[in-house]
Backbone bond lengths (Angstrom), bond angles and torsions (degrees), N, CA, C in turn:
res aa  C-N    CA-C-N  psi(-1)  N-CA   C-N-CA  omega(-1)  CA-C   N-CA-C  phi
1 M - - - 1.462 - - 1.532 109.36 -
2 Q 1.329 115.97 139.35 1.460 120.80 -178.51 1.518 110.58 -72.22
3 D 1.332 116.92 134.82 1.452 123.10 179.55 1.529 108.65 -87.99
4 D 1.349 116.84 119.06 1.453 120.65 -178.21 1.524 112.63 -60.77
5 T 1.338 117.27 -26.27 1.463 119.19 -178.77 1.522 111.70 -68.75
6 D 1.324 117.71 -18.99 1.463 121.49 177.67 1.524 112.53 -93.84
7 M 1.316 117.31 -3.37 1.454 120.76 -172.35 1.523 111.58 -90.08
8 L 1.313 116.15 140.45 1.455 123.48 168.77 1.524 106.92 -98.78
9 R 1.324 116.43 117.43 1.470 120.59 -176.79 1.525 108.91 -113.18
10 V 1.322 116.09 129.19 1.458 122.86 -176.63 1.523 108.37 -125.46
11 T 1.330 117.12 124.97 1.464 121.05 176.13 1.518 109.10 -113.23
12 L 1.320 115.61 120.40 1.465 121.28 179.11 1.528 108.05 -83.63
13 L 1.320 116.24 90.85 1.462 120.04 -177.62 1.521 111.64 -69.28
14 G 1.327 116.49 -39.30 1.459 120.75 -179.95 1.510 110.60 -139.03
15 T 1.333 116.57 135.36 1.470 121.50 -176.15 1.526 112.10 -128.94
16 G 1.341 117.37 16.06 1.453 120.35 -170.82 1.510 114.36 -95.90
17 I 1.322 113.92 -169.50 1.458 124.51 179.58 1.529 107.47 -119.13
18 P 1.336 119.96 -178.97 1.468 118.90 -177.38 1.531 114.63 -59.23
19 N 1.333 118.08 -28.16 1.458 119.70 -179.74 1.521 110.18 -58.51
20 P 1.345 119.60 124.63 1.464 120.45 179.14 1.530 110.84 -61.81
21 H 1.330 116.11 128.05 1.463 121.25 -178.70 1.527 108.00 -149.51
22 I 1.319 116.79 128.15 1.459 120.62 -173.88 1.521 112.46 -65.08
23 N 1.321 117.91 -25.00 1.466 120.76 -177.79 1.524 113.90 -99.07
24 A 1.319 117.44 -5.09 1.471 120.50 -177.03 1.520 108.74 -142.13
25 F 1.346 115.33 90.87 1.455 121.51 -179.46 1.530 109.82 -78.49
26 G 1.332 116.22 175.56 1.449 121.36 -179.22 1.524 112.26 -61.61
27 T 1.316 115.41 155.13 1.462 121.04 -175.11 1.523 111.96 -58.66
28 S 1.323 116.28 125.00 1.458 122.51 171.07 1.523 108.11 -161.02
29 T 1.322 116.06 139.07 1.462 122.08 -172.26 1.513 109.77 -138.37
30 M 1.331 116.68 121.53 1.457 121.51 178.68 1.521 109.56 -91.60
31 I 1.333 115.69 126.17 1.458 122.83 177.88 1.529 108.19 -107.60
32 E 1.340 116.56 127.47 1.461 121.57 176.80 1.524 108.64 -126.88
33 A 1.329 115.27 128.66 1.465 120.94 -179.59 1.522 107.76 -151.57
34 G 1.339 116.96 112.63 1.453 119.00 -174.27 1.516 109.82 59.17
35 D 1.339 116.83 -125.77 1.464 121.35 178.48 1.525 112.91 -92.22
36 Q 1.319 117.49 2.00 1.465 121.11 -176.25 1.529 110.98 -92.08
37 R 1.343 114.78 137.18 1.462 121.20 178.77 1.522 108.20 -138.65
38 V 1.316 115.68 113.83 1.458 121.86 -174.51 1.521 108.60 -129.10
39 L 1.322 116.10 134.83 1.456 121.35 175.42 1.520 108.67 -100.68
40 I 1.334 116.33 123.87 1.464 120.61 175.89 1.519 108.50 -101.92
41 D 1.313 115.66 116.86 1.457 125.87 -171.65 1.525 110.34 64.78
42 C 1.323 114.41 157.11 1.464 119.88 -173.62 1.524 107.90 -150.05
43 G 1.329 115.44 71.10 1.451 120.97 -176.18 1.515 113.66 -77.52
44 R 1.318 113.78 -176.90 1.457 121.02 -179.15 1.530 111.75 -49.79
45 G 1.338 116.41 129.41 1.454 120.87 173.41 1.509 115.43 81.68
46 A 1.331 118.25 10.82 1.467 120.00 -176.97 1.525 111.73 -58.48
47 V 1.337 117.16 -39.38 1.471 120.57 -179.33 1.528 110.86 -63.90
48 I 1.328 117.14 -40.84 1.467 120.23 178.53 1.522 110.18 -64.54
49 R 1.325 117.14 -44.53 1.470 120.20 179.25 1.537 110.86 -64.50
50 M 1.325 117.71 -37.49 1.457 119.13 176.86 1.528 110.24 -60.33
51 A 1.315 116.50 -43.97 1.463 119.85 179.43 1.527 110.85 -63.61
52 Q 1.319 117.19 -42.06 1.470 119.98 178.32 1.521 111.54 -61.28
53 A 1.334 116.07 -38.46 1.461 120.66 -177.98 1.524 112.51 -78.30
54 G 1.338 116.89 -7.21 1.451 120.55 179.94 1.511 114.70 90.86
55 F 1.347 117.07 12.14 1.455 120.98 176.36 1.527 109.31 -90.75
56 P 1.327 119.79 125.93 1.467 119.05 166.99 1.529 109.05 -60.03
57 V 1.330 116.35 152.40 1.462 119.59 -179.81 1.526 110.73 -62.72
58 G 1.338 116.63 -24.24 1.453 120.14 176.52 1.512 113.85 -89.56
59 H 1.339 117.66 15.62 1.467 122.19 -177.10 1.520 111.61 -57.84
60 T 1.328 116.85 -29.90 1.460 121.09 179.28 1.518 109.46 -137.59
61 D 1.321 115.63 151.48 1.462 120.20 172.80 1.523 110.77 -115.49
62 T 1.344 116.35 15.88 1.462 120.93 -175.14 1.526 110.40 -131.53
63 V 1.332 115.89 127.17 1.466 122.65 177.40 1.523 108.00 -129.04
64 I 1.323 116.07 138.00 1.465 121.41 175.10 1.525 107.75 -119.41
65 L 1.319 117.16 127.17 1.467 121.93 -177.47 1.524 110.55 -104.45
66 S 1.343 114.45 141.06 1.460 120.92 -177.91 1.523 112.94 -87.25
67 H 1.337 116.77 -38.49 1.457 122.15 178.98 1.528 106.94 -170.18
68 Y 1.328 116.09 -178.05 1.455 119.09 -167.85 1.524 114.41 -111.64
69 H 1.317 118.40 39.00 1.454 121.10 162.57 1.523 108.42 -80.18
70 S 1.322 116.29 142.15 1.462 120.48 -170.62 1.524 113.39 -58.92
71 D 1.337 117.66 -33.94 1.467 118.66 -176.48 1.521 112.23 -71.54
72 H 1.338 117.04 -1.28 1.460 120.99 177.62 1.535 112.95 -109.85
73 Y 1.353 117.39 -8.89 1.468 116.37 178.71 1.523 114.46 -145.69
74 A 1.327 119.19 3.70 1.469 120.88 -176.92 1.519 112.86 -62.64
75 G 1.336 118.10 -25.58 1.458 120.76 -178.23 1.510 114.20 -82.93
76 I 1.319 117.95 -2.53 1.463 119.43 -172.04 1.523 112.02 -71.23
77 F 1.321 117.57 -27.10 1.455 120.13 -179.09 1.528 110.83 -73.24
78 D 1.309 116.87 -35.68 1.461 121.49 172.96 1.527 109.99 -64.58
79 L 1.328 116.35 -45.92 1.468 120.27 178.21 1.526 110.57 -59.49
80 L 1.328 116.88 -42.77 1.458 121.52 -178.94 1.525 111.13 -60.96
81 M 1.336 117.42 -51.90 1.463 120.79 -172.83 1.522 112.28 -78.51
82 T 1.327 117.18 -49.74 1.457 120.29 -177.03 1.520 111.11 -64.34
83 G 1.315 117.14 -32.61 1.457 120.88 -177.75 1.508 114.46 -65.64
84 T 1.341 117.96 -17.87 1.459 119.95 -178.98 1.527 113.00 -78.33
85 I 1.327 117.39 -21.42 1.466 120.67 -173.05 1.524 109.99 -63.37
86 Q 1.310 116.02 129.41 1.459 120.43 -174.86 1.528 110.51 -86.52
87 Q 1.301 113.46 70.95 1.461 123.78 176.50 1.525 106.99 -136.97
88 P 1.350 117.86 159.44 1.470 119.07 -176.37 1.522 114.86 -55.94
89 F 1.343 118.20 -26.82 1.465 119.83 -178.51 1.522 112.56 -77.29
90 A 1.338 117.76 -6.11 1.468 120.46 -177.21 1.526 110.15 -133.46
91 N 1.354 115.08 -98.27 1.469 120.70 171.29 1.527 115.24 65.93
92 R 1.343 118.27 33.41 1.457 117.34 170.17 1.522 107.78 -69.68
93 G 1.289 117.70 131.13 1.458 121.02 -171.97 1.506 114.81 -97.18
94 G 1.328 117.73 19.46 1.458 119.96 -178.98 1.511 109.93 -172.14
95 P 1.325 117.74 -171.73 1.469 120.91 179.31 1.522 111.51 -68.11
96 L 1.314 114.89 169.01 1.464 121.68 177.70 1.527 108.62 -100.10
97 H 1.321 116.69 119.70 1.466 122.12 179.41 1.530 108.86 -91.28
98 V 1.323 116.15 122.17 1.460 120.72 -176.28 1.525 109.49 -124.21
99 Y 1.335 115.28 122.02 1.454 122.71 178.43 1.531 108.14 -98.66
100 G 1.306 116.89 132.67 1.448 119.43 179.90 1.514 111.93 -160.70
101 P 1.331 117.11 166.96 1.463 120.89 174.20 1.532 109.99 -64.29
102 P 1.326 117.43 172.44 1.470 119.93 177.34 1.531 110.77 -49.57
103 G 1.306 115.38 136.73 1.455 122.39 -173.48 1.512 111.88 115.88
104 I 1.326 117.16 -18.19 1.457 119.60 -179.03 1.528 110.63 -66.26
105 E 1.336 117.69 -27.31 1.471 120.14 176.91 1.531 110.62 -62.53
106 D 1.333 117.05 -40.00 1.463 120.71 179.71 1.530 110.48 -67.46
107 I 1.321 116.72 -39.20 1.459 120.01 178.64 1.527 110.04 -64.04
108 A 1.328 116.61 -42.11 1.463 120.36 179.37 1.523 111.48 -63.54
109 A 1.337 116.31 -43.04 1.465 119.60 178.65 1.525 110.83 -64.76
110 G 1.322 116.22 -41.49 1.461 120.02 178.59 1.520 112.38 -65.86
111 A 1.335 116.19 -35.98 1.464 120.21 179.34 1.527 110.96 -66.16
112 W 1.340 116.63 -38.70 1.464 120.08 178.31 1.530 110.12 -62.78
113 Q 1.336 116.14 -41.05 1.459 119.90 179.53 1.534 110.98 -69.94
114 A 1.337 116.82 -46.43 1.458 120.63 -176.38 1.520 112.46 -66.02
115 S 1.331 117.15 -32.20 1.460 120.55 -178.82 1.519 112.59 -84.67
116 G 1.324 117.11 -1.99 1.454 121.28 -175.38 1.520 115.39 -55.78
117 P 1.340 119.83 -49.02 1.471 119.19 -179.27 1.527 112.95 -60.57
118 D 1.329 117.19 -44.60 1.467 120.38 178.39 1.523 110.41 -63.73
119 R 1.321 115.86 -43.25 1.463 120.48 -178.43 1.526 111.23 -62.37
120 A 1.329 116.79 -42.19 1.457 120.11 -178.31 1.525 111.48 -62.02
121 I 1.323 116.36 -42.09 1.464 120.48 179.77 1.518 110.46 -64.54
122 R 1.324 116.91 -46.80 1.477 120.20 -175.54 1.527 111.47 -71.00
123 V 1.314 117.34 -31.90 1.463 119.46 175.37 1.529 109.92 -69.57
124 A 1.330 117.30 -42.50 1.465 120.65 178.43 1.524 111.58 -60.60
125 D 1.313 116.78 -33.32 1.465 122.36 177.79 1.525 112.92 -83.44
126 S 1.345 116.43 5.93 1.479 122.11 -177.15 1.527 111.33 55.28
127 E 1.325 114.76 36.82 1.461 120.30 -176.40 1.522 112.55 -92.72
128 I 1.343 117.52 -34.88 1.457 120.57 -174.90 1.524 110.49 -138.03
129 D 1.318 115.45 162.47 1.457 123.39 166.16 1.529 106.37 -86.08
130 P 1.325 119.55 123.57 1.468 119.99 -176.03 1.521 113.46 -58.39
131 E 1.331 117.28 -29.79 1.460 119.70 -179.15 1.512 112.43 -67.93
132 H 1.325 117.80 -19.50 1.463 120.60 177.23 1.525 111.59 -71.58
133 M 1.327 116.22 -15.39 1.460 119.63 177.56 1.528 111.12 -98.77
134 R 1.301 116.26 18.39 1.467 120.58 177.07 1.522 109.99 -94.90
135 M 1.320 115.74 135.46 1.455 121.61 171.96 1.522 108.08 -95.35
136 V 1.330 116.45 119.10 1.456 121.33 -179.97 1.523 108.38 -95.46
137 P 1.344 118.63 114.85 1.466 120.32 -176.14 1.523 112.00 -84.36
138 H 1.323 115.86 140.38 1.466 122.92 173.57 1.530 106.39 -128.32
139 V 1.305 117.20 114.46 1.463 121.64 -174.98 1.524 110.17 -91.47
140 Y 1.331 115.70 132.16 1.459 118.36 166.49 1.526 107.85 -119.00
141 T 1.315 115.72 135.92 1.466 120.59 -168.31 1.518 114.05 -110.19
142 S 1.320 117.23 -2.56 1.463 119.69 178.93 1.513 108.38 -157.59
143 E 1.331 116.03 170.78 1.456 118.72 179.10 1.525 110.06 -69.85
144 G 1.309 114.30 160.89 1.460 120.56 -176.80 1.515 109.62 133.46
145 T 1.304 116.81 -171.29 1.461 121.64 -176.13 1.529 110.31 -69.23
146 V 1.316 115.06 124.08 1.464 122.47 179.06 1.524 110.79 -100.51
147 F 1.340 115.96 -34.75 1.465 121.34 -176.14 1.517 107.48 -140.52
148 D 1.340 116.82 132.54 1.466 121.31 -179.17 1.523 107.65 -150.66
149 R 1.340 115.79 101.85 1.464 119.03 -175.74 1.528 109.45 -151.27
150 D 1.324 115.96 127.98 1.470 122.59 174.22 1.526 112.54 50.66
151 G 1.316 115.86 42.42 1.461 120.59 175.45 1.505 115.39 90.76
152 L 1.329 117.89 -13.15 1.467 121.33 177.97 1.521 109.02 -93.37
153 K 1.323 115.90 120.40 1.464 121.29 178.78 1.519 109.05 -121.09
154 I 1.334 115.75 131.55 1.458 121.96 177.68 1.519 107.62 -122.03
155 I 1.329 114.79 120.26 1.464 122.22 -171.79 1.528 108.90 -113.41
156 A 1.323 117.35 125.33 1.459 122.78 176.02 1.520 109.74 -81.01
157 I 1.325 116.05 136.77 1.468 123.31 179.02 1.522 107.59 -122.78
158 E 1.306 117.86 119.12 1.464 119.54 -178.22 1.524 110.16 -69.87
159 V 1.334 115.47 132.95 1.460 121.87 -179.06 1.529 109.24 -126.35
160 D 1.324 115.47 178.91 1.467 122.22 -177.23 1.521 109.01 -115.11
161 H 1.331 115.64 102.36 1.471 120.69 179.11 1.525 111.24 -108.28
162 G 1.320 116.98 12.88 1.453 120.25 178.81 1.512 111.52 123.88
163 D 1.317 115.10 160.88 1.456 121.06 -172.81 1.527 113.62 -66.09
164 F 1.334 117.51 -25.89 1.463 119.96 -175.20 1.528 112.42 -108.53
165 I 1.339 116.67 11.49 1.465 121.05 -179.19 1.522 106.99 -123.56
166 K 1.283 114.94 68.10 1.468 121.53 -176.35 1.526 109.39 -127.49
167 P 1.334 116.94 134.78 1.464 125.54 -5.63 1.527 111.36 -83.07
168 A 1.326 114.43 162.41 1.464 121.94 171.83 1.525 106.43 -136.32
169 Y 1.321 115.97 147.32 1.460 119.70 -170.92 1.524 112.43 -133.68
170 A 1.322 114.49 144.61 1.461 123.57 161.68 1.531 106.69 -94.45
171 F 1.332 116.47 174.46 1.468 119.42 178.08 1.519 111.02 -137.53
172 R 1.328 114.13 139.70 1.457 123.03 171.84 1.536 107.02 -111.17
173 V 1.316 116.09 122.42 1.461 122.19 -177.27 1.524 108.09 -109.43
174 E 1.332 116.75 125.40 1.468 121.82 -178.14 1.520 109.83 -123.31
175 Y 1.336 115.71 136.61 1.455 120.74 176.48 1.521 109.55 -156.56
176 R 1.322 116.22 116.89 1.460 123.78 175.45 1.536 112.72 48.43
177 G 1.308 115.33 45.68 1.453 121.52 176.98 1.518 114.66 85.96
178 H 1.323 117.75 -2.61 1.464 121.82 178.61 1.527 109.26 -98.66
179 V 1.333 116.07 145.14 1.465 120.19 -175.25 1.527 109.89 -134.78
180 F 1.322 115.02 128.64 1.466 123.54 174.25 1.523 107.43 -123.36
181 V 1.321 117.16 130.89 1.466 121.65 178.51 1.523 108.94 -123.08
182 H 1.321 115.55 134.38 1.465 122.26 176.90 1.523 107.52 -125.70
183 S 1.318 116.53 123.45 1.466 120.32 -175.89 1.515 112.74 -70.63
184 H 1.338 117.63 -26.28 1.459 122.15 -164.48 1.527 107.73 50.36
185 D 1.297 120.61 -146.58 1.468 120.19 -171.25 1.521 110.28 -94.70
186 T 1.326 116.18 124.67 1.463 119.35 -177.92 1.520 111.63 -162.50
187 R 1.313 115.41 152.92 1.451 120.95 163.10 1.534 108.30 -77.78
188 Y 1.331 115.88 178.69 1.470 119.94 171.63 1.518 107.87 -55.51
189 N 1.333 116.63 128.55 1.449 118.94 -168.93 1.519 111.48 -142.69
190 E 1.326 116.40 116.91 1.464 121.51 -178.48 1.529 112.31 -66.03
191 N 1.315 117.36 -33.07 1.465 119.88 179.93 1.527 110.25 -64.91
192 L 1.316 117.07 -40.49 1.466 120.25 176.55 1.525 110.38 -64.28
193 I 1.306 117.47 -43.62 1.464 120.82 179.18 1.529 110.30 -58.65
194 A 1.311 116.53 -44.39 1.467 120.62 -177.74 1.518 112.40 -61.86
195 Q 1.339 116.85 -29.95 1.460 120.23 -175.19 1.529 113.69 -105.42
196 A 1.326 117.17 6.38 1.463 120.40 -178.05 1.520 113.06 -106.10
197 H 1.321 117.83 2.38 1.464 119.86 179.32 1.532 110.14 -65.72
198 G 1.317 114.94 148.84 1.455 120.51 176.89 1.513 114.51 80.94
199 A 1.332 117.56 12.94 1.459 120.16 -178.92 1.524 110.97 -76.64
200 D 1.320 115.81 135.70 1.465 119.68 168.15 1.523 109.35 -68.72
201 V 1.336 115.86 -45.01 1.464 122.06 179.66 1.524 108.35 -133.15
202 F 1.322 115.55 130.65 1.461 121.98 178.05 1.525 106.97 -124.13
203 V 1.328 116.00 112.83 1.462 122.41 178.07 1.521 107.47 -100.52
204 H 1.321 116.75 122.97 1.470 121.12 -176.56 1.519 110.57 -127.39
205 E 1.314 115.31 139.59 1.462 120.87 174.48 1.516 110.88 -71.00
206 I 1.345 116.71 165.31 1.460 120.55 -178.86 1.523 109.20 -157.90
207 A 1.334 116.12 148.15 1.460 120.83 179.47 1.521 109.28 -147.79
208 A 1.323 115.94 145.77 1.462 120.08 179.21 1.521 109.25 -157.24
209 G 1.312 115.16 151.48 1.461 120.69 178.50 1.510 111.02 -141.44
210 T 1.306 115.45 152.38 1.461 121.28 177.39 1.526 109.61 -92.95
211 P 1.331 117.64 157.31 1.467 119.23 174.87 1.522 112.34 -56.62
212 E 1.339 116.56 -34.46 1.474 120.77 -179.80 1.531 110.50 -64.22
213 T 1.345 116.38 -40.95 1.469 120.01 178.37 1.518 110.22 -63.17
214 F 1.334 117.12 -46.59 1.459 120.05 -177.29 1.525 111.23 -65.18
215 A 1.333 117.56 -33.41 1.462 120.87 179.19 1.526 111.10 -69.10
216 K 1.327 116.83 -40.82 1.469 120.97 -176.41 1.525 113.00 -87.36
217 N 1.326 116.61 -23.47 1.459 121.20 -175.82 1.525 108.77 -139.20
218 P 1.334 117.57 77.28 1.476 120.23 -174.80 1.524 113.57 -56.51
219 R 1.325 118.15 -27.98 1.459 119.88 -178.30 1.526 111.88 -70.63
220 A 1.325 116.53 -17.07 1.468 118.81 176.68 1.519 110.67 -62.13
221 K 1.324 117.11 -34.48 1.462 119.48 -179.52 1.529 111.40 -66.88
222 I 1.334 117.03 -34.41 1.459 120.19 177.33 1.524 109.68 -60.59
223 A 1.328 115.93 -44.32 1.465 119.81 -179.72 1.522 111.33 -66.54
224 I 1.320 116.40 -47.93 1.464 119.96 -174.64 1.525 111.58 -67.79
225 D 1.330 116.85 -29.44 1.466 119.81 179.41 1.531 112.94 -67.33
226 H 1.324 118.38 -9.03 1.465 121.49 176.68 1.526 111.95 -90.94
227 H 1.333 116.49 5.85 1.465 120.33 -173.06 1.530 110.16 -132.46
228 A 1.328 115.77 176.15 1.463 121.81 179.97 1.526 109.75 -93.93
229 N 1.348 115.90 135.16 1.465 119.34 179.84 1.532 110.46 -85.51
230 P 1.321 118.43 171.14 1.472 119.79 -173.97 1.527 114.50 -57.16
231 Q 1.331 117.68 -43.26 1.464 118.69 179.51 1.526 111.05 -63.74
232 E 1.324 116.69 -38.86 1.460 119.66 179.26 1.524 111.62 -66.02
233 V 1.332 116.84 -42.19 1.461 119.29 177.86 1.524 110.11 -63.87
234 G 1.331 116.27 -38.34 1.461 119.13 175.70 1.514 112.11 -59.61
235 R 1.317 117.34 -40.32 1.468 120.65 178.64 1.523 110.82 -67.15
236 V 1.331 116.70 -37.53 1.465 119.77 177.50 1.528 109.98 -60.21
237 F 1.316 117.43 -48.23 1.461 120.60 -179.26 1.530 111.32 -65.54
238 A 1.339 115.80 -39.16 1.465 119.04 -179.08 1.533 111.09 -63.84
239 Q 1.320 116.98 -34.21 1.463 120.16 -178.28 1.529 113.10 -83.04
240 T 1.334 117.44 -27.38 1.469 119.79 -176.34 1.524 113.26 -98.01
241 K 1.329 117.45 -24.60 1.469 123.20 174.49 1.546 113.76 53.03
242 P 1.327 117.59 58.67 1.464 119.05 176.18 1.526 110.52 -70.52
243 R 1.340 116.09 158.71 1.461 119.37 173.90 1.522 110.31 -63.87
244 L 1.328 116.86 -37.07 1.456 121.95 176.65 1.519 108.71 -138.57
245 A 1.334 115.70 127.26 1.459 122.07 175.56 1.524 109.02 -102.78
246 M 1.336 115.90 137.76 1.459 120.62 -179.46 1.525 109.78 -134.53
247 L 1.326 115.44 151.01 1.464 122.47 179.10 1.517 109.55 -111.86
248 T 1.335 115.85 135.67 1.456 121.12 178.55 1.522 108.83 -140.22
249 H 1.352 116.41 176.02 1.471 121.46 176.03 1.523 109.21 48.89
250 I 1.327 115.88 50.77 1.466 122.11 -172.41 1.527 109.46 -79.41
251 A 1.325 116.25 111.87 1.460 121.94 -178.24 1.527 108.97 -104.07
252 L 1.313 115.59 99.95 1.466 123.66 175.62 1.524 105.61 -122.43
253 L 1.331 115.01 89.31 1.457 119.46 -162.95 1.526 113.19 -84.53
254 P 1.350 117.04 150.68 1.468 122.79 177.17 1.523 110.09 -75.14
255 P 1.359 117.59 169.91 1.467 126.25 12.97 1.533 115.30 -88.62
256 D 1.308 118.74 -10.83 1.471 121.35 178.50 1.523 108.08 -125.63
257 P 1.344 117.40 72.62 1.464 119.40 -174.50 1.521 112.24 -63.68
258 M 1.316 115.29 146.12 1.453 120.71 176.11 1.530 109.12 -65.90
259 P 1.331 118.25 132.70 1.468 119.28 175.37 1.527 110.26 -62.24
260 I 1.310 116.29 143.50 1.456 119.26 -177.65 1.523 110.91 -63.20
261 S 1.333 117.24 -28.82 1.466 120.37 177.71 1.523 111.03 -63.45
262 R 1.322 116.56 -37.30 1.467 119.95 177.72 1.525 110.21 -71.40
263 M 1.336 116.43 -38.98 1.460 120.27 178.92 1.527 110.92 -58.28
264 V 1.334 117.25 -48.40 1.463 119.28 -177.40 1.526 110.76 -72.40
265 A 1.342 117.85 -27.13 1.460 119.69 175.74 1.526 110.69 -66.68
266 E 1.335 116.63 -38.98 1.465 119.91 177.61 1.530 110.54 -67.54
267 L 1.323 116.64 -38.31 1.462 120.24 176.24 1.525 110.37 -61.76
268 A 1.330 115.93 -39.34 1.470 120.56 -177.65 1.515 113.04 -66.07
269 D 1.329 117.85 -17.16 1.467 119.62 174.06 1.527 111.49 -61.86
270 E 1.347 116.21 -24.13 1.460 121.05 -177.07 1.532 113.42 -112.09
271 Y 1.345 117.17 -21.86 1.462 120.29 -173.99 1.514 109.49 -142.85
272 D 1.345 116.21 124.82 1.463 119.61 -176.10 1.533 112.81 -109.02
273 G 1.344 116.46 16.68 1.459 119.95 178.53 1.520 112.27 -87.40
274 L 1.319 114.69 -178.73 1.457 121.68 179.52 1.524 110.04 -70.37
275 V 1.327 116.44 130.25 1.465 122.27 177.54 1.521 108.49 -130.75
276 L 1.324 116.45 129.65 1.458 122.44 179.58 1.519 109.15 -112.95
277 V 1.323 115.93 134.71 1.462 120.67 176.21 1.529 107.95 -86.53
278 A 1.327 116.70 119.57 1.465 121.45 -176.69 1.522 110.88 -73.63
279 E 1.322 114.93 152.19 1.444 120.63 171.23 1.528 108.84 -139.69
280 D 1.315 115.60 159.98 1.452 120.62 -177.98 1.530 111.14 -55.78
281 L 1.328 114.57 140.53 1.464 124.41 173.22 1.522 114.14 76.86
282 M 1.329 117.94 8.09 1.463 119.29 169.69 1.526 109.43 -66.81
283 T 1.329 116.72 140.48 1.458 122.04 173.60 1.521 108.99 -112.15
284 I 1.330 116.24 130.40 1.465 122.57 178.74 1.520 107.29 -109.77
285 E 1.316 116.39 120.23 1.459 121.63 178.83 1.520 108.23 -108.12
286 I 1.334 115.32 116.74 1.459 121.43 -176.96 1.521 107.74 -111.29
287 G 1.314 115.32 108.55 1.456 122.11 179.23 1.508 108.66 -144.07
288 R 1.328 116.99 -124.75 1.467 119.60 176.36 1.523 110.73 -65.31
289 N 1.322 116.67 -28.12 1.453 120.99 170.48 1.524 107.99 -132.94
290 V 1.317 116.85 -178.62 1.464 122.20 176.06 1.519 107.34 -112.49
291 T 1.322 116.08 122.28 1.456 121.39 -178.96 1.519 109.37 -122.52
292 V 1.316 116.79 130.94 1.460 121.33 175.06 1.525 107.52 -109.12
293 V 1.328 115.41 119.31 1.460 120.91 -173.92 1.527 108.81 -112.05
294 P 1.341 119.11 116.80 1.463 119.90 176.45 1.518 111.05 -67.76
295 Y 1.317 115.78 160.33 1.460 121.40 -173.65 1.527 112.89 -56.13
296 R 1.306 117.05 -39.00 1.472 118.56 -175.10 1.523 112.39 -64.11
297 Y 1.335 117.21 -17.55 1.455 120.58 175.44 1.520 113.12 -109.15
298 G 1.332 117.05 -19.69 1.458 119.86 -168.47 1.510 116.40 -106.11
299 G 1.345 118.32 -9.32 1.458 119.81 -177.58 1.516 112.38 -64.94
300 R 1.322 115.52 143.22 1.457 119.20 176.75 1.528 109.28 -73.96
301 P 1.344 118.11 151.14 1.456 120.31 -179.83 1.540 110.73 -67.61
């Protein structure tokens, strides 16, 4: 029987892009390993997805951010404030520790100011400790180990998300010989490839557009040019050879979006292995084998 203490468990709370979509919330990923629980990115709706998955909002007091596009951190203010409420759905017992590239100090200061009215009311009602609504910033300035505790190591990998989005990071998560890699937002990137070998599961973003879309919506090309296209993602998987390859943050922009069948066919020109399209609330259990559990089977009671 598999020992849960040796398992690396990953829940894809959000797999979407900035476009509001009820089935694909902003990027956020819950990492569980032993007693450690870390949220990587905290996009739109992360608190709702945590509740759906059976996680109290206070399930973790640690968040690591990849970069500062809104769909990767817009949900952090909800997590910060709602998590302080002393009810079973929340119950965070202290401040929220947030690791991020330079700029996280400004976000923390802004969060303290923005949460002030709510905090004042709840403190006056003797409902919360005001310090529990504090965001404690931890700055990391280069790639390398960001988090290392009780066998869980999370390593930042610098990627290329465009000339004006620097720095931006992918993450390699290691626990008891198990490896999970998430590209977050990036173009085709040799540095990511070099550091993604040996992954049990490699989740990579992808973007594609049709000529019709670019003709009718020229700004779509600006967005898609910040990401990896299907052939490039196929080359990434072919070079890194994960046990399981997955696609997330799928940008197929209107008005004439590329059919997903065409997207995966273009990827297959470069990679002929198994590829799974991620969806919100999937749980990935990495132990003696790799199991992907859809929400309807994997949600906590």
